[in-house]
N, C-alpha and C positions, 0 to 999 in steps of 0.2 A: 894807954893810946886811944886817942878818940876816934872812932870811926866817922866818915863824912858820908852823909846821905844825900841823894839827889831827890830834893823836895820837887823837882820839875819833872820827875819819872813818870806821873798820870798823864803828862801832857799828850802823849802820842794817841791814847784811848780816847781824850776828848776829840782829837782832831778826825779819829776813824768815826765817831758818832757825828760829828759835824758833816763829815763827808756821805755819811749815810741819809742824814736829813735831806741834804742836796739832792743826793741822787733819788730819795723818795719823793721830793717835791716836784722834781723835773718832770717825770711822766703826767702828774696831775696838772702842770702848767701846760703841757703839750695838749693833754684830754681838752681842758678848758678853752685853750686857744682853737683847737680845732672845731669844737663845738660853737663857739662863737662866730667863726670863720663861716660855718656851714649856713647858720641862722643869717648871718650878713649876706652870705652868697645868694641865698634863696630870696631875700628882700632885694637886693641889687640886680637879680635875674641872670645870676650867673649859670644858675641850674633850672633846667626846665621840669616844672611838676606838671604832670597831666591832670587838667581838671576833671572834675565829676562829671560824668555824662548827665545830660538835664533829663528830667522825668517829664514826659509830655502829658498834659492833662486832657488833650483833645482826643476825640474818638479815633480809634483805629479802623483800618479798612479790613473787612472779614474775609480771608480767602475762601475761594469756592469749596475747599475740602470741609470747612466748618459750617457749610450751608444746613440749615435746620429742615430737616425733610417731613412732610406731613405723613403721619402714622408711624413715624420712627420709634413712637414709644408705645406700641401696640401690644394686643395680647399675646398670648403663649404660641397660638398657632401661626400667626403672621410672621414670625421671624423664621420658620421653616419655609412657608412659601417664597419669601423674598430670598433666601438661602437657594432653593431650588430652582428660582427663575433667573438667577446669576451664572447658573450653569450650563454650557452648551450641550449639545447631544452626546458628545465624546466624553463628557465627564470634566472638561476644562472649564475653569471659569472664564467669563467673558471679560474682554477688556474694558477699562473704564470709558465712559462717553466722552468724545473729544469735542473741542469747540465750545461756544457759548461765552457766556460773561466770564470774566476773569475773578470777579469777587461774587460774594454771595449777596442776595436781595432779600431784605426784612419788610414785610409788608405791614402796613398798619391803617385799618379804615378810620377815618374821622366819624365821630357819632354825630347824628342828626344830619339831615340833608340841608342844602343851601338853597335859598330861593331869593332870586334878585330880578329886578326889571332891566331890560336890555337898554342899551344907550339909543336915545331917540327913537324909541318904537313903544308901541301899545303891548307888546309881548314881553313875556318874562319866561325865565328858565328855573328848573328846579333840579339841582343835581347832587348827586352822593360822590364823594371823592376818598379814594385811599392813596397814602404816600408809599414810596419805597426808598430805601437807604442801603449801600453798601457798607456802611459803616456799622459800629457795635451799638449794642442796645442804650448806650446814652444819648444816641439822636433820638429814638423813640422816647425815652425819659424827658428829653426837653421838650419834644412835641405835647406829649401830656400835661406837663408843667405849664407851658404857655398855650393851651389850647384856646382859651378864650381870645386872647390877642390874635392868634391866627385865624380864627373864624371872622374876625373883624376884618382882617386884610383881605381873606379870599372873598368875603362880600364885596369889599371896595374894588378888587379885581374884577369881580363879575359884572358888576355896575359899568365897567368900561369896555363891554363885550358889545359889539355891533350885531344887528340882526343877521346880516350876511354870514357870519362867522358860524352860526350855531346850526346851519343847513348843511354844511360841507365838512369832509373829512379833514381837509386842509386847515379849515378854520377852528375846528375843535382842538386839532393839535396846537394851534397857536394859543388856545385858551389853556391848555395844559402847561405849555411853556410858561405863561404868564402866571399861573398859578405856583409854579415851581419856584420862580423869582419871588413871589409875593411872600411864600412860608419861609423861604431861607433868610429874606430880609428881616423877618421877625426873629428867627432864631440867633443870627448873627448879631442883631441888636442886643438880644436878651442874653446870649450865651456867649459870643465871640465867635460861633461856628455854625455853619448850615448844616450841611449832609443830606439834604433830601435831593434824590436823582431824578426822580419822575413822579408825575400825579396821573392817577388812573380813574377813569368813571366808572362808578358802580351803578350809577343812574343817571339819564340825561333825558328830561323832559321839557318841551317848549309850548307854550301855551300863550 
C-alpha cells in the first residue's frame, strides 16, 4: 500500500512567515510616514516652532542696584564703619535711599582739555569735560576706542559757540547739550550706538 504524502503541507508555515513580515514592516512604514509628515508639516507651517531668542550685542542699561560706589573696595576698617553707619540708634538697619535716577551713572573724563575760538569773537574758551552713561562698560570702551574722532567733533562743536553762551548758566547748558549730540553722533557712526547721557565741565575758562 502506498502512502500519499501532502507535499503542500509546509505552505501554512510560509503563510505565517509572510504575515509576520507584513506585520513587522507595517509599523516601520507608519513610523517613516509619520516622520516624513512631521518634516513636511514644519516646512509647510502646520506646526509653530518657537524661534530662538535673539542675542543683543548692544550695551545694556545698568540698574541703580549695580552702581559702583566710591570706596566700595576699601580697607579692613572701612567695612565696619559702613556697617555701623547703616544701623539706626535702636540697632535696626536703615531703609534704602529712595528717589534719584533709576539707572546707574558711570563717569569718564576725557584726557586733555579742549581749546577753541568762539564764533565771531576774539575770545576763546578752554574746557575740560567728562561724560556719563547709564549703560554698561561697552559705551566707555567705545569712547576710548574712538577718542580721537570724538575730540575732533567736540572741537568743531565748541567752534560753533557764541560769546553770549559762555557767560550764562543757560548758555553753558546749551553747550553741554551740543557736546552730547556731537559725541553720540561719532559713536553711532562708528559703533551703531551712542549711550552718552550727559557732559559735565571739569574746567571752564574764557579768555
